[in-house]
VEXKE-429865 format. One line per field, with one value per residue (C-alpha): x, y, z; residue number from 1. Coordinates in Angstrom, 2 decimals, padded with zeros to 5 digits. Each point is the difference from the previous one (the first is absolute). Example, Ala and Ser with C-alpha at 12.3 -4.5 7.8 and 13.67 -1.06 7.14 Angstrom:
BEGIN
x <- (012.30,001.37)
y <- (-004.50,003.44)
z <- (007.80,-000.66)
pos <- (1,2)
END
This chain:
BEGIN
x <- (133.44,001.92,000.02,000.44,-003.08,-002.31,000.35,-000.86,-001.73,000.27,-002.46,-000.93,-003.11,-003.27,-003.61,-000.53,-002.80,002.21,001.71,002.23,000.19,003.07,000.31,003.36,000.50,000.47,002.82,001.73,-000.24,001.37,003.00,000.61,-000.02,002.43,002.43,-000.22,000.38,002.73,003.37,-000.31,-003.55,-000.40,-003.63,-002.78,-003.27,-003.08,-003.76,-002.45,-003.04,-003.13,-003.41,-001.75,-002.67,-003.28,001.22,002.96,002.59,002.58,000.83,003.42,000.30,002.72,002.72,002.69,003.19,000.29,003.42,000.94,003.02,000.96,003.03,001.00,-003.39,-001.82,-002.19,-001.38,-002.54,-000.50,-003.69,-000.32,001.34,-002.41,-003.02,001.07,000.40,-003.37,-001.70,001.72,-001.11,-003.58,-000.21,000.58,-002.06,-002.16,-001.33,003.41,000.48,002.67,-000.30,003.37,003.74,002.86,003.57,002.81,001.10,-000.55,-002.72,-000.74,002.48,-000.20,000.01,-003.04,-002.15,000.58,-000.64,-003.17,-001.14,000.34,-002.03,-002.59,-000.71,-000.39,-002.36,-001.76,001.71,002.76,001.66,003.76,001.53,003.56,001.93,003.33,001.70,002.99,-002.03,002.00,000.30,-002.08,-003.07,-002.00,-000.96,-003.03,-002.15,-002.77,-000.66,-002.48,000.78,-002.01,000.85,000.49,-000.78,-000.35,-002.61,000.85,003.61,001.04,002.43,000.86,-001.00,-000.92,000.48,-002.12,000.55,-003.07,-000.64,001.57,-001.08,002.38,-001.83,001.41,-000.54,002.60,001.74,000.40,001.17,002.74,001.25,-000.27,002.08,002.67,-000.06,000.86,003.17,003.33,001.08,-001.70,001.78,-003.07,-003.75,-001.87,-001.84,-003.72,000.63,002.42,-002.50,-002.71,002.32,000.65,-003.75,-000.74,002.71,-001.55,-003.45,001.25,001.60,-003.31,-001.89,002.47,-000.60,-003.77,000.38,002.14,-002.50,-002.97,001.87,000.92,-003.64,-001.27,002.60,-000.72,003.43,-001.44,-003.16,-003.00,-000.64,-003.36,001.04,003.05,-002.09,-002.59,002.74,001.61,-003.40,-000.76,003.43,-000.50,-003.54,001.24,002.22,-001.81,-000.29,001.82,002.05,003.82,-000.07,-002.47,002.18,003.12,-001.84,-001.13,003.55,001.50,-002.60,000.87,003.73,-000.64,-002.00,002.83,002.56,-002.21,-000.17,003.79,000.40,-002.40,001.69,003.40,-001.28,-001.42,003.33,001.81,-002.37,000.32,003.79,000.06,-002.37,002.18,003.15,-001.76,-001.27,003.49,001.51,-002.65,000.76,003.74,-000.57)
y <- (062.87,-000.42,-003.44,001.18,002.21,-002.76,-002.57,-003.63,-002.11,-003.63,-002.07,-003.66,-001.37,001.46,-000.12,002.47,-001.70,-000.41,-003.08,-000.40,-002.81,-000.12,-001.95,-001.72,002.08,003.07,-001.62,-001.18,003.50,001.60,-002.35,000.54,003.79,-000.32,-002.04,002.59,003.02,002.62,-000.67,002.93,-000.85,-001.55,-001.01,000.04,001.90,-000.85,000.28,-002.77,-000.61,-001.95,000.53,000.31,-002.64,000.60,-001.77,002.37,-002.31,001.79,-002.32,000.80,-001.47,002.00,002.58,002.04,001.68,003.80,001.70,001.94,001.51,000.04,002.01,002.29,-000.25,001.02,-002.23,000.52,-002.05,000.06,000.95,000.34,-003.52,-001.28,001.56,-001.20,-003.57,000.18,001.09,-002.81,-002.64,001.26,-000.23,-003.73,-000.52,003.01,-001.73,000.15,003.14,001.21,-001.73,000.91,-000.22,-002.38,000.26,-002.57,000.36,-001.61,001.95,003.73,002.88,003.75,000.52,-002.25,002.75,002.37,-002.66,-000.97,003.63,000.15,-003.19,001.23,002.77,-002.60,-002.33,-000.05,-002.11,-001.61,-003.26,-000.06,-003.36,-000.82,-002.86,-001.18,-001.01,-001.34,-003.08,-000.42,-003.67,-000.97,001.76,002.75,002.86,001.61,002.36,002.51,003.23,002.84,003.42,001.97,003.64,000.97,003.64,002.38,002.54,001.27,-001.12,-003.35,-001.73,-003.30,-002.70,-003.24,-003.07,-002.97,-003.46,-001.63,-003.69,-001.10,-003.01,-001.37,-002.70,-001.94,-003.23,-002.75,001.06,003.52,-001.32,-002.03,003.17,001.97,-002.60,000.23,003.79,-000.22,-002.00,001.79,-002.03,-002.56,-002.33,-000.61,000.38,-003.11,-002.08,-000.70,-003.32,001.59,002.74,-002.62,-001.95,003.09,000.70,-003.58,000.16,003.20,-001.60,-003.05,002.27,001.86,-003.30,-001.11,003.26,-000.56,-003.58,001.19,002.75,-002.41,-002.53,002.73,001.11,-003.57,-000.72,003.28,001.50,002.91,002.09,-000.58,002.62,-000.33,002.23,-002.14,-003.16,001.24,001.09,-003.47,-001.67,002.16,-000.78,-003.76,000.16,001.77,-002.95,-002.35,-003.60,-002.40,-003.15,000.18,-001.72,002.58,002.82,-001.49,-000.28,003.62,001.22,-002.15,001.22,003.60,-000.68,-001.71,003.01,002.34,-002.17,-000.03,003.79,000.21,-002.42,001.95,003.31,-001.54,-001.20,003.45,001.69,-002.50,000.63,003.76,-000.22,-002.29,002.30,003.00,-001.77,-001.13,003.52,001.43,-002.58,000.75,003.72,-000.65,-002.27)
z <- (092.56,003.22,001.56,003.58,000.37,001.31,002.73,-000.67,002.65,-001.07,002.06,-000.06,-001.68,001.20,-001.17,-002.85,-001.95,-003.09,-001.37,-003.03,-002.54,-002.23,-003.24,-000.66,-003.16,002.20,001.99,-003.19,-001.51,003.17,000.08,-003.72,000.41,002.92,-002.11,-002.82,002.29,-000.67,001.63,002.41,001.11,003.44,-000.41,-002.58,000.31,-002.04,-000.39,000.91,-002.21,000.80,001.52,003.36,000.61,001.81,003.16,000.37,-001.58,-002.12,-002.89,-001.48,-003.50,-001.78,000.53,-001.72,001.20,000.12,-000.26,003.11,001.71,003.67,001.05,002.90,001.68,-003.20,-002.14,-003.50,-001.93,-003.78,000.08,-003.79,-000.55,002.66,-001.73,-003.47,001.25,001.71,-003.24,-001.92,002.50,000.07,-003.79,000.35,003.16,000.90,003.14,001.68,002.10,002.40,003.37,001.51,-000.49,000.73,001.19,-000.06,003.58,003.37,001.80,-000.25,000.13,000.49,-003.78,-000.29,001.54,-002.91,-002.62,001.84,000.05,-003.78,-000.52,002.50,-002.49,-002.77,001.90,003.34,002.69,-002.13,001.00,000.50,-000.97,001.10,-001.60,001.38,-003.25,001.91,001.03,003.20,001.04,-003.02,001.38,-001.68,002.30,-001.68,002.06,-000.62,001.91,000.08,001.47,002.54,000.60,003.65,000.65,002.90,-000.93,-003.46,000.26,-001.44,002.34,-001.68,-002.46,001.72,-002.18,001.01,-001.42,-001.54,-000.77,-003.29,-002.05,-002.64,-001.93,-002.90,-001.90,000.15,-003.24,001.38,003.36,-001.67,-001.73,003.24,001.87,-002.70,000.28,003.71,-000.67,-000.36,-003.03,-002.23,-002.42,-002.15,000.07,001.14,-002.55,000.22,001.75,002.47,000.74,000.52,002.30,002.13,000.19,001.08,002.68,001.32,-000.05,001.93,002.61,000.44,000.35,002.68,001.87,-000.16,001.26,002.90,000.89,-000.06,002.15,002.51,000.23,000.44,002.69,001.76,-000.61,-002.03,000.54,-002.24,-002.71,-001.75,-002.91,-000.77,000.34,-002.49,-002.40,000.14,-000.47,-003.06,-001.47,000.47,-001.40,-003.14,-000.94,-002.44,001.16,-002.32,000.24,-000.19,-003.40,-001.36,001.36,-001.61,-003.32,000.25,000.66,-002.75,-002.52,000.87,-000.45,-003.35,-001.16,000.97,-001.82,-003.09,-000.01,000.32,-002.90,-002.24,000.84,-000.81,-003.38,-000.73,000.80,-002.24,-002.91,000.35,000.10,-003.07,-001.91,000.81,-001.25,-003.22,-000.60,000.49,-002.38,-002.63,000.16,-000.46,-003.01)
pos <- (1,2,3,4,5,6,7,8,9,10,11,12,13,14,15,16,17,18,19,20,21,22,23,24,25,26,27,28,29,30,31,32,33,34,35,36,37,38,39,40,41,42,43,44,45,46,47,48,49,50,51,52,53,54,55,56,57,58,59,60,61,62,63,64,65,66,67,68,69,70,71,72,73,74,75,76,77,78,79,80,81,82,83,84,85,86,87,88,89,90,91,92,93,94,95,96,97,98,99,100,101,102,103,104,105,106,107,108,109,110,111,112,113,114,115,116,117,118,119,120,121,122,123,124,125,126,127,128,129,130,131,132,133,134,135,136,137,138,139,140,141,142,143,144,145,146,147,148,149,150,151,152,153,154,155,156,157,158,159,160,161,162,163,164,165,166,167,168,169,170,171,172,173,174,175,176,177,178,179,180,181,182,183,184,185,186,187,188,189,190,191,192,193,194,195,196,197,198,199,200,201,202,203,204,205,206,207,208,209,210,211,212,213,214,215,216,217,218,219,220,221,222,223,224,225,226,227,228,229,230,231,232,233,234,235,236,237,238,239,240,241,242,243,244,245,246,247,248,249,250,251,252,253,254,255,256,257,258,259,260,261,262,263,264,265,266,267,268,269,270,271,272,273,274,275,276,277,278,279,280,281,282,283,284,285)
END
């Protein structure tokens, strides 16, 4: 396949009726495949697995890398490996189907058209996910595109890639790992308490932003937005009413439960290690 046969029109976000939702596991797998790529490879190409919801949301839950080669304007994809991996994944989770493909690069390139044409034969209207694994300035540039063919009569002129809304949702434990992934170097992984501290600092910063926004609206420095107001009201109403002493007791009880589990697991590991040593000594004697 020649990479220069099609022209790429990369346009800004427009209304296409599709949205994409990416699970953190996909981003971790993409970064892992990029780290394990061959020395001569510039980027990594892979298949996205998931499902399409009734409201048009493409939910991307898993992925796997596919070997490919790009050289001298020619690209080649290991189709047999791709199909074998797909069969293996569907044996574990038959509900996951191909929803698109990913590339570890910033934006789309001319070679992306040919890869997209291949996946268009695998699934209707595939999603193209781009992940900037360089994490420039500590930020993750993750974007999703769909392609629309521009034609004049029977002649196809170009492939127009349109960016679609992308939702990357994760729980706090996953967010802590994602923040570590964006750093260039890490001395050690944070403990549970350190992760909780980082989450609380982020929560306090968000509360400060909400306070500032409410004050600006009350003072007339910011326009009123009914949707934001209802969202803040729902968030406040979801918080259970309790005294500070009851909240402290609830937190302390949770910490004590966690410490008890750690203690029991430590005792179990010690007993298993002791039993293994006694069994080895008995076999020697």
